[in-house]
Backbone of each chain as ProteinMPNN parsed JSONL, in Angstrom:
{"seq_chain_A": "MGLLDYFRSTQSKGSANVAKERLQILVAHDRAARGRPSYLPKLQQEILDVIRKYVDVDMNAVSVNYEQEEAHEILELNIVLPEAGHSRL", "coords_chain_A": {"N_chain_A": [[182.308, 78.349, 90.303], [180.015, 79.492, 87.971], [178.235, 82.581, 87.342], [175.703, 82.205, 86.276], [175.159, 79.619, 87.062], [175.044, 79.994, 89.771], [172.835, 81.653, 90.015], [170.895, 79.932, 89.05], [170.925, 77.948, 90.993], [170.002, 79.289, 93.252], [167.526, 80.019, 92.446], [166.069, 77.721, 91.965], [165.413, 76.694, 94.39], [162.66, 76.037, 96.325], [160.892, 76.745, 94.334], [159.101, 74.938, 93.45], [156.95, 74.761, 95.194], [155.94, 77.366, 95.379], [154.505, 78.984, 92.925], [155.145, 81.591, 91.637], [155.272, 84.501, 89.567], [158.264, 86.032, 88.895], [160.725, 88.56, 88.71], [164.058, 89.278, 88.489], [166.534, 91.651, 88.604], [169.806, 92.558, 88.011], [172.312, 94.939, 88.121], [175.586, 95.516, 87.643], [178.324, 97.572, 88.117], [181.538, 98.225, 87.282], [183.766, 100.586, 87.984], [186.183, 102.516, 86.372], [186.966, 105.136, 86.665], [186.669, 106.792, 89.554], [185.642, 109.162, 90.509], [183.416, 110.113, 89.198], [179.896, 110.872, 88.782], [177.314, 108.524, 89.6], [175.283, 106.686, 87.361], [173.531, 104.706, 87.844], [171.238, 104.859, 89.65], [169.498, 106.362, 88.045], [169.261, 104.747, 85.821], [167.863, 102.66, 86.952], [165.163, 103.562, 87.182], [164.569, 103.851, 84.498], [164.879, 101.295, 83.483], [162.838, 100.0, 84.82], [160.694, 101.3, 83.609], [160.886, 100.272, 81.024], [160.348, 97.57, 81.492], [157.744, 97.707, 82.269], [156.429, 97.972, 79.902], [155.979, 95.442, 79.125], [154.93, 93.903, 81.202], [152.514, 94.362, 83.821], [153.571, 96.251, 86.491], [153.415, 96.463, 89.838], [154.24, 99.043, 91.916], [154.549, 98.639, 94.602], [155.407, 96.102, 94.718], [157.995, 96.01, 94.108], [161.281, 95.634, 95.093], [164.181, 97.342, 95.983], [167.669, 97.411, 95.935], [170.608, 99.04, 96.567], [174.026, 99.264, 96.288], [177.15, 100.678, 97.001], [180.601, 100.657, 96.671], [183.762, 101.524, 96.94], [185.123, 101.231, 93.797], [183.032, 99.776, 92.791], [179.677, 99.231, 91.972], [176.42, 98.141, 92.705], [173.247, 97.428, 91.591], [170.15, 96.206, 92.477], [167.135, 94.801, 91.568], [164.132, 93.507, 92.63], [161.271, 92.002, 91.615], [157.966, 91.186, 92.137], [155.737, 89.715, 90.098], [152.437, 90.292, 88.731], [149.833, 87.801, 88.367], [149.705, 85.507, 85.553], [147.526, 86.233, 83.855], [147.446, 88.989, 83.761], [149.341, 89.949, 82.066], [150.761, 92.131, 79.62], [151.209, 91.271, 77.083]], "CA_chain_A": [[180.891, 78.334, 89.885], [179.661, 80.679, 87.197], [177.116, 83.361, 87.864], [174.452, 81.583, 85.847], [174.943, 78.467, 87.938], [174.647, 80.518, 91.075], [171.46, 82.105, 89.845], [170.038, 78.764, 88.882], [170.827, 77.225, 92.252], [169.163, 80.016, 94.204], [166.159, 80.134, 91.945], [165.321, 76.474, 91.955], [164.943, 76.396, 95.737], [161.324, 76.462, 96.705], [160.037, 77.175, 93.236], [158.082, 73.923, 93.209], [155.739, 75.01, 95.977], [155.388, 78.706, 95.158], [154.61, 79.26, 91.489], [154.943, 83.02, 91.411], [156.074, 85.149, 88.542], [159.248, 86.882, 89.547], [161.755, 89.086, 87.834], [165.159, 89.81, 89.28], [167.457, 92.354, 87.722], [171.031, 93.007, 88.663], [173.216, 95.732, 87.299], [176.841, 95.722, 88.362], [179.173, 98.515, 87.395], [182.936, 98.358, 87.704], [184.139, 101.894, 87.459], [187.609, 102.825, 86.345], [187.094, 106.501, 87.188], [185.819, 106.765, 90.728], [185.091, 110.447, 90.92], [182.253, 110.547, 88.422], [178.61, 110.514, 89.385], [176.749, 107.249, 89.169], [173.999, 106.768, 86.651], [172.68, 103.528, 88.129], [169.898, 105.199, 90.151], [168.647, 106.784, 86.925], [169.017, 103.533, 85.031], [166.848, 101.884, 87.66], [163.835, 104.01, 86.79], [164.355, 103.603, 83.065], [164.705, 99.851, 83.28], [161.467, 99.695, 85.258], [159.776, 101.782, 82.571], [160.946, 99.311, 79.916], [159.677, 96.33, 81.907], [156.302, 97.962, 82.319], [155.836, 97.801, 78.567], [155.694, 94.024, 78.923], [154.073, 93.407, 82.283], [152.075, 95.295, 84.855], [154.416, 96.187, 87.674], [152.921, 97.204, 90.993], [155.443, 99.593, 92.534], [154.688, 98.056, 95.942], [155.977, 94.764, 94.582], [159.387, 96.167, 93.67], [162.225, 95.988, 96.15], [165.402, 97.857, 95.372], [168.871, 97.374, 96.751], [171.698, 99.707, 95.849], [175.231, 99.295, 97.106], [178.313, 101.27, 96.344], [181.759, 100.296, 97.465], [184.909, 101.912, 96.121], [184.814, 101.372, 92.376], [181.967, 98.857, 92.393], [178.3, 99.558, 92.339], [175.468, 97.096, 92.344], [171.827, 97.751, 91.721], [169.367, 94.974, 92.432], [165.678, 95.002, 91.576], [163.349, 92.275, 92.748], [159.89, 92.352, 91.283], [156.976, 90.108, 92.117], [154.826, 90.089, 89.016], [151.065, 89.812, 88.868], [149.659, 86.504, 87.716], [149.83, 85.487, 84.095], [146.407, 86.873, 83.155], [147.599, 90.436, 83.659], [150.427, 90.323, 81.169], [150.361, 93.038, 78.54], [151.464, 90.688, 75.753]], "C_chain_A": [[180.569, 79.627, 89.133], [178.436, 81.373, 87.78], [175.781, 82.737, 87.483], [174.134, 80.375, 86.714], [174.448, 78.922, 89.308], [173.176, 80.926, 91.051], [170.505, 80.915, 89.829], [169.839, 78.054, 90.223], [169.94, 77.965, 93.255], [167.716, 80.019, 93.745], [165.381, 78.831, 92.051], [164.786, 76.111, 93.34], [163.532, 76.916, 95.961], [160.406, 76.826, 95.554], [158.93, 76.156, 92.963], [156.8, 74.224, 93.987], [155.144, 76.411, 95.806], [155.58, 79.081, 93.687], [154.266, 80.713, 91.202], [155.788, 83.479, 90.244], [157.015, 86.12, 89.246], [160.28, 87.345, 88.525], [162.828, 89.673, 88.732], [166.163, 90.437, 88.312], [168.649, 92.844, 88.528], [171.864, 93.807, 87.683], [174.463, 95.979, 88.136], [177.756, 96.578, 87.509], [180.545, 98.577, 88.056], [183.434, 99.666, 87.13], [185.633, 102.125, 87.519], [187.835, 104.206, 86.973], [186.137, 106.662, 88.358], [185.096, 108.066, 91.009], [183.775, 110.82, 90.255], [180.941, 110.095, 89.054], [178.074, 109.208, 88.801], [175.472, 107.483, 88.383], [173.097, 105.571, 86.956], [171.308, 103.898, 88.719], [168.95, 105.671, 89.038], [168.281, 105.598, 86.043], [167.877, 102.719, 85.635], [165.435, 102.259, 87.205], [163.559, 103.674, 85.329], [164.167, 102.125, 82.765], [163.297, 99.434, 83.717], [160.448, 100.144, 84.205], [159.73, 100.81, 81.392], [160.153, 98.05, 80.278], [158.16, 96.499, 81.922], [155.642, 97.933, 80.954], [155.351, 96.367, 78.396], [154.775, 93.436, 79.983], [153.665, 94.547, 83.199], [152.984, 95.149, 86.054], [153.798, 97.084, 88.746], [154.151, 97.729, 91.736], [155.634, 99.097, 93.972], [155.344, 96.687, 95.902], [157.427, 94.811, 94.107], [160.258, 96.433, 94.89], [163.576, 96.293, 95.511], [166.532, 97.832, 96.391], [169.962, 98.089, 95.967], [172.903, 99.762, 96.768], [176.383, 99.883, 96.305], [179.508, 101.047, 97.26], [182.987, 100.548, 96.589], [184.487, 102.012, 94.658], [183.728, 100.414, 91.89], [180.603, 99.373, 92.836], [177.421, 98.41, 91.918], [174.051, 97.588, 92.602], [171.052, 96.454, 91.562], [167.886, 95.327, 92.508], [165.0, 93.649, 91.676], [161.887, 92.629, 92.575], [159.017, 91.104, 91.346], [155.91, 90.528, 91.114], [153.408, 89.595, 89.299], [150.903, 88.486, 88.121], [149.509, 86.634, 86.214], [148.737, 86.265, 83.366], [146.578, 88.373, 82.949], [148.736, 90.876, 82.752], [149.909, 91.24, 80.078], [150.623, 92.448, 77.171], [150.301, 89.82, 75.32]], "O_chain_A": [[180.833, 80.724, 89.627], [177.709, 80.812, 88.599], [174.839, 82.74, 88.275], [172.977, 80.136, 87.06], [173.561, 78.316, 89.909], [172.396, 80.589, 91.941], [169.47, 80.901, 90.495], [168.736, 77.615, 90.549], [169.209, 77.337, 94.02], [166.794, 80.022, 94.561], [164.16, 78.846, 92.21], [163.841, 75.333, 93.468], [163.263, 78.106, 95.797], [159.249, 77.183, 95.779], [157.935, 76.479, 92.315], [155.698, 73.972, 93.5], [153.957, 76.61, 96.065], [156.677, 79.448, 93.265], [153.235, 81.02, 90.604], [156.858, 82.937, 89.965], [156.598, 86.92, 90.084], [160.65, 86.613, 87.607], [162.54, 90.469, 89.626], [166.578, 89.817, 87.332], [168.504, 93.46, 89.584], [172.086, 93.386, 86.548], [174.396, 96.581, 89.207], [177.932, 96.325, 86.317], [180.681, 98.932, 89.227], [183.511, 99.826, 85.912], [186.269, 101.958, 88.56], [188.791, 104.405, 87.723], [184.921, 106.669, 88.168], [184.058, 108.077, 91.671], [183.094, 111.744, 90.7], [180.879, 109.086, 89.756], [178.357, 108.853, 87.657], [174.681, 108.37, 88.705], [172.016, 105.447, 86.382], [170.304, 103.306, 88.324], [167.748, 105.41, 89.086], [167.146, 105.466, 85.585], [167.04, 102.165, 84.922], [164.62, 101.393, 86.887], [162.455, 103.264, 84.971], [163.383, 101.756, 81.892], [162.65, 98.616, 83.063], [159.464, 99.451, 83.947], [158.664, 100.555, 80.831], [159.385, 97.533, 79.466], [157.406, 95.571, 81.632], [154.416, 97.876, 80.861], [154.43, 96.101, 77.622], [153.944, 92.575, 79.692], [154.367, 95.55, 83.335], [153.153, 94.048, 86.58], [153.679, 98.297, 88.574], [155.009, 96.945, 92.142], [156.746, 99.129, 94.499], [155.784, 96.171, 96.929], [158.011, 93.787, 93.75], [159.991, 97.369, 95.644], [164.038, 95.583, 94.618], [166.354, 98.19, 97.555], [170.204, 97.757, 94.807], [172.812, 100.248, 97.896], [176.555, 99.619, 95.115], [179.421, 101.229, 98.475], [183.206, 99.844, 95.604], [183.596, 102.79, 94.318], [183.535, 100.265, 90.683], [180.435, 99.881, 93.944], [177.656, 97.78, 90.887], [173.719, 98.087, 93.678], [171.278, 95.697, 90.618], [167.449, 96.057, 93.398], [165.276, 92.749, 90.883], [161.341, 93.457, 93.304], [159.297, 90.1, 90.692], [155.265, 91.566, 91.269], [153.208, 88.612, 90.013], [151.766, 88.111, 87.327], [149.229, 87.707, 85.68], [149.015, 86.899, 82.348], [145.941, 88.963, 82.076], [149.053, 92.063, 82.685], [148.755, 91.136, 79.661], [150.284, 93.079, 76.17], [150.331, 89.246, 74.231]]}, "seq_chain_B": "MGLLDYFRSTQSKGSANVAKERLQILVAHDRAARGRPSYLPKLQQEILDVIRKYVDVDMNAVSVNYEQEEAHEILELNIVLPEAGHSRL", "coords_chain_B": {"N_chain_B": [[175.25, 82.53, 101.211], [174.625, 85.725, 100.051], [173.341, 87.171, 96.992], [174.459, 89.619, 96.351], [176.843, 89.528, 97.746], [178.062, 87.471, 96.4], [178.382, 88.584, 93.877], [180.09, 90.677, 94.506], [182.345, 89.275, 95.314], [183.174, 88.009, 92.966], [183.678, 90.145, 91.389], [185.745, 91.566, 92.551], [188.024, 90.193, 92.065], [191.011, 90.486, 90.373], [190.496, 93.078, 89.641], [192.213, 94.982, 90.45], [194.458, 95.049, 88.841], [193.476, 95.442, 86.241], [192.003, 98.158, 85.204], [189.287, 98.574, 84.042], [186.269, 99.902, 82.658], [183.246, 98.42, 83.308], [180.14, 96.835, 82.72], [177.687, 94.832, 83.983], [174.822, 93.027, 83.423], [172.073, 91.333, 84.652], [169.198, 89.503, 84.072], [166.709, 87.754, 85.524], [164.097, 85.522, 85.182], [161.427, 84.085, 86.689], [159.037, 81.99, 85.76], [155.601, 81.544, 86.124], [153.652, 80.659, 84.41], [154.268, 78.508, 81.928], [153.843, 78.274, 79.203], [153.804, 80.644, 77.808], [155.095, 83.16, 75.524], [158.487, 84.311, 75.709], [159.64, 87.441, 76.884], [162.142, 88.307, 77.304], [164.282, 88.383, 75.335], [163.466, 90.611, 73.864], [163.472, 92.575, 75.809], [166.173, 92.73, 76.265], [167.25, 94.213, 74.056], [166.008, 96.633, 74.512], [166.929, 97.38, 77.024], [169.615, 97.73, 76.459], [169.371, 99.938, 74.773], [168.567, 101.877, 76.626], [170.838, 102.038, 78.255], [172.642, 103.087, 76.502], [171.971, 105.725, 76.482], [173.422, 106.773, 78.477], [176.093, 105.946, 78.333], [178.54, 105.43, 75.753], [178.141, 102.577, 73.875], [179.834, 100.089, 72.401], [178.814, 97.822, 70.077], [180.297, 95.583, 69.575], [181.483, 95.108, 71.906], [179.753, 93.935, 73.553], [178.641, 91.117, 75.195], [176.376, 88.484, 75.062], [174.337, 86.29, 76.875], [171.977, 83.829, 76.925], [169.746, 81.864, 78.652], [167.451, 79.242, 78.929], [165.347, 77.281, 80.881], [163.139, 74.996, 81.753], [160.895, 76.594, 83.832], [162.487, 78.785, 84.239], [164.308, 81.6, 83.224], [167.235, 83.16, 82.088], [168.903, 86.081, 81.378], [171.904, 87.444, 80.366], [174.028, 90.145, 80.214], [177.099, 91.322, 79.243], [179.143, 94.024, 79.286], [181.817, 95.772, 77.997], [182.943, 98.857, 78.699], [183.741, 101.964, 77.024], [186.641, 104.055, 77.684], [186.698, 106.455, 80.427], [186.616, 109.076, 79.335], [184.876, 108.997, 77.192], [182.308, 109.025, 78.075], [178.817, 109.874, 78.067], [177.836, 111.597, 79.899]], "CA_chain_B": [[175.844, 83.762, 100.667], [173.675, 86.491, 99.239], [173.753, 87.426, 95.616], [175.339, 90.781, 96.322], [178.165, 89.066, 98.188], [178.633, 86.692, 95.308], [178.772, 89.553, 92.852], [181.248, 91.414, 95.001], [183.518, 88.407, 95.346], [183.669, 87.747, 91.613], [184.128, 91.377, 90.756], [186.974, 92.136, 93.101], [189.177, 89.469, 91.539], [191.678, 91.009, 89.183], [190.147, 94.446, 89.284], [193.316, 95.868, 90.815], [195.406, 95.235, 87.74], [192.825, 95.9, 85.012], [191.021, 99.166, 85.588], [188.367, 98.793, 82.923], [184.863, 100.132, 82.963], [182.489, 97.243, 82.925], [178.759, 96.808, 83.177], [177.133, 93.486, 83.858], [173.385, 93.072, 83.69], [171.438, 90.02, 84.696], [167.75, 89.509, 84.242], [166.244, 86.387, 85.748], [162.639, 85.489, 85.172], [160.77, 82.862, 87.151], [157.719, 82.069, 85.136], [154.585, 80.634, 86.639], [152.985, 80.074, 83.239], [155.382, 78.135, 81.058], [153.542, 78.235, 77.775], [153.778, 81.949, 77.153], [156.379, 83.536, 74.913], [159.392, 85.083, 76.554], [159.947, 88.791, 76.4], [163.52, 88.704, 77.664], [165.094, 88.823, 74.191], [163.102, 91.994, 73.503], [163.973, 93.413, 76.904], [167.62, 92.876, 76.059], [167.515, 95.33, 73.159], [165.533, 97.886, 75.125], [167.844, 97.739, 78.118], [170.811, 98.286, 75.814], [169.039, 101.292, 74.301], [168.569, 102.753, 77.798], [172.221, 102.227, 78.695], [173.312, 103.959, 75.527], [171.721, 107.141, 76.787], [174.394, 107.2, 79.485], [177.464, 105.684, 77.876], [178.736, 104.855, 74.426], [178.324, 101.132, 73.925], [180.25, 99.469, 71.143], [178.111, 96.539, 70.044], [181.286, 94.502, 69.59], [181.947, 94.932, 73.284], [178.64, 93.372, 74.32], [178.427, 89.681, 75.03], [175.037, 88.136, 75.543], [174.108, 84.898, 77.23], [170.564, 83.642, 77.25], [169.473, 80.46, 78.962], [166.079, 78.948, 79.33], [165.329, 75.957, 81.472], [161.808, 74.885, 82.358], [160.225, 77.873, 84.085], [163.467, 79.828, 84.548], [165.065, 82.162, 82.111], [168.251, 84.111, 82.526], [169.558, 86.859, 80.336], [173.102, 88.047, 80.929], [174.721, 91.045, 79.292], [178.387, 91.812, 79.738], [179.532, 95.135, 78.416], [183.062, 96.486, 78.307], [182.662, 100.244, 78.334], [184.91, 102.755, 76.626], [187.225, 104.742, 78.834], [185.873, 107.504, 81.022], [186.491, 110.259, 78.495], [183.821, 108.873, 76.197], [180.979, 108.999, 78.691], [177.912, 110.904, 77.571], [177.394, 112.504, 80.98]], "C_chain_B": [[174.83, 84.466, 99.792], [174.231, 86.779, 97.857], [174.71, 88.612, 95.534], [176.757, 90.406, 96.753], [178.859, 88.295, 97.073], [179.183, 87.608, 94.225], [180.063, 90.259, 93.252], [182.505, 90.54, 94.948], [184.058, 88.139, 93.943], [184.258, 89.006, 91.01], [185.453, 91.879, 91.302], [188.223, 91.437, 92.571], [189.748, 90.164, 90.305], [191.364, 92.458, 88.862], [191.277, 95.412, 89.613], [194.265, 96.094, 89.639], [194.762, 95.676, 86.417], [191.709, 96.881, 85.377], [190.126, 99.504, 84.398], [186.987, 99.12, 83.443], [184.088, 98.937, 82.45], [181.079, 97.324, 83.484], [178.255, 95.395, 82.96], [175.662, 93.554, 84.255], [172.819, 91.668, 83.638], [169.945, 90.198, 84.874], [167.315, 88.061, 84.393], [164.734, 86.417, 85.884], [162.172, 84.101, 85.605], [159.358, 82.9, 86.611], [156.754, 81.051, 85.72], [153.902, 79.917, 85.469], [154.033, 79.761, 82.173], [155.106, 78.309, 79.576], [153.708, 79.562, 77.048], [155.139, 82.329, 76.572], [157.207, 84.394, 75.861], [159.575, 86.484, 75.989], [161.374, 89.214, 76.727], [164.373, 89.107, 76.45], [164.748, 90.246, 73.74], [163.601, 92.972, 74.561], [165.454, 93.727, 76.713], [167.932, 94.104, 75.198], [167.117, 96.652, 73.813], [166.425, 98.335, 76.276], [169.14, 98.324, 77.539], [170.55, 99.71, 75.321], [169.06, 102.293, 75.463], [170.007, 103.062, 78.225], [172.978, 103.169, 77.766], [172.998, 105.427, 75.708], [172.818, 107.672, 77.701], [175.835, 107.002, 79.056], [177.444, 105.168, 76.443], [178.933, 103.36, 74.579], [178.659, 100.638, 72.523], [179.61, 98.076, 71.097], [179.069, 95.351, 70.005], [181.77, 94.197, 71.01], [180.84, 94.37, 74.182], [178.611, 91.863, 74.122], [177.138, 89.288, 75.742], [174.954, 86.637, 75.782], [172.632, 84.761, 77.545], [170.329, 82.171, 77.502], [168.04, 80.298, 79.398], [166.033, 77.499, 79.782], [164.02, 75.832, 82.246], [161.226, 76.284, 82.59], [161.193, 78.998, 84.439], [164.14, 80.321, 83.274], [166.077, 83.116, 82.687], [168.883, 84.781, 81.314], [170.743, 87.558, 80.983], [173.756, 88.915, 79.859], [176.015, 91.5, 79.945], [178.9, 92.853, 78.763], [180.856, 95.721, 78.892], [182.873, 97.899, 77.792], [183.93, 100.949, 77.862], [185.455, 103.515, 77.832], [186.436, 105.984, 79.213], [185.633, 108.703, 80.117], [185.33, 110.206, 77.514], [182.414, 108.825, 76.783], [180.117, 110.112, 78.114], [177.429, 111.838, 78.668], [178.38, 113.642, 81.138]], "O_chain_B": [[174.245, 83.861, 98.893], [175.428, 86.646, 97.6], [175.653, 88.606, 94.743], [177.739, 90.899, 96.199], [180.058, 88.439, 96.835], [180.296, 87.427, 93.731], [180.988, 90.415, 92.455], [183.584, 91.007, 94.584], [185.271, 88.052, 93.754], [185.206, 88.954, 90.227], [186.204, 92.547, 90.592], [189.324, 91.985, 92.612], [189.043, 90.395, 89.322], [191.91, 93.011, 87.908], [191.3, 96.536, 89.112], [194.805, 97.186, 89.462], [195.449, 96.23, 85.56], [190.623, 96.485, 85.799], [190.212, 100.592, 83.829], [186.586, 98.678, 84.52], [184.255, 98.503, 81.309], [180.861, 97.822, 84.588], [178.388, 94.837, 81.87], [175.319, 94.086, 85.311], [173.061, 90.916, 82.694], [169.494, 90.958, 85.731], [167.528, 87.242, 83.499], [164.174, 87.237, 86.611], [162.482, 83.091, 84.972], [158.571, 83.771, 86.984], [157.051, 79.859, 85.799], [153.615, 78.722, 85.539], [154.615, 80.674, 81.586], [156.033, 78.473, 78.783], [153.748, 79.603, 75.818], [156.185, 81.889, 77.05], [156.669, 85.108, 76.707], [159.653, 86.68, 74.776], [161.767, 90.349, 76.457], [165.117, 90.084, 76.532], [165.618, 90.993, 73.293], [164.089, 94.056, 74.243], [165.913, 94.84, 76.967], [168.769, 94.931, 75.562], [167.813, 97.658, 73.678], [166.646, 99.53, 76.472], [169.685, 99.292, 78.069], [171.411, 100.582, 75.441], [169.518, 103.424, 75.302], [170.343, 104.209, 78.519], [173.836, 103.94, 78.195], [173.682, 106.284, 75.149], [173.11, 108.867, 77.705], [176.701, 107.812, 79.387], [176.475, 104.559, 75.989], [179.801, 102.922, 75.334], [177.863, 100.76, 71.592], [179.845, 97.252, 71.98], [178.691, 94.236, 70.363], [182.384, 93.162, 71.267], [180.973, 94.334, 75.405], [178.561, 91.388, 72.988], [176.865, 89.71, 76.865], [175.44, 85.833, 74.987], [172.1, 85.514, 78.361], [170.667, 81.327, 76.673], [167.495, 81.116, 80.139], [166.606, 76.612, 79.148], [163.826, 76.489, 83.27], [161.083, 77.063, 81.648], [160.762, 80.059, 84.894], [164.485, 79.546, 82.382], [165.803, 83.805, 83.669], [169.329, 84.129, 80.37], [170.601, 88.193, 82.029], [174.002, 88.464, 78.74], [176.013, 92.003, 81.068], [179.067, 92.588, 77.572], [180.992, 96.115, 80.05], [182.669, 98.114, 76.597], [185.042, 100.583, 78.245], [184.801, 103.603, 78.871], [185.625, 106.494, 78.44], [184.548, 109.285, 80.138], [184.851, 111.243, 77.055], [181.442, 108.61, 76.059], [180.624, 111.163, 77.722], [176.685, 112.779, 78.391], [178.189, 114.509, 81.991]]}, "name": "protein", "num_of_chains": 2, "seq": "MGLLDYFRSTQSKGSANVAKERLQILVAHDRAARGRPSYLPKLQQEILDVIRKYVDVDMNAVSVNYEQEEAHEILELNIVLPEAGHSRLMGLLDYFRSTQSKGSANVAKERLQILVAHDRAARGRPSYLPKLQQEILDVIRKYVDVDMNAVSVNYEQEEAHEILELNIVLPEAGHSRL"}
């Protein structure tokens, strides 16, 4: 199963009864050189800044997950967006 | 299975023999209001610009997948990074 299929299968569950705007961002980094510092925590803030150009993001509505394991790192951002009327576009 | 587990399982395959730097970014948007224009294609360029602050990204090494289906959109960026020596950090 491809990643897009996986995403689609998890997202379609329950979306019929809860019509919320949601944005989920995943950044996965496979590192060849393990000793170097990670830039994902910094990326996290910058990606949020970019998203805020398009929609209002309440920082209380952002949940962040960061995992590091040997040469793999994963950053996950889950954002519940305000309703459509508050879009900046 | 959680998304992080899924990510981990796909990423660990084959990583022992090919030690490449890789960055995978997924943005999934659940839209409550279907009629509005999508900003994911614009986000794509801006996220790439942010990443380029940290690492050299050869545009030929970026593959982009964008899917839209009813109220779900998924943007996927797969980037093969240059070797560690070329990092901007």
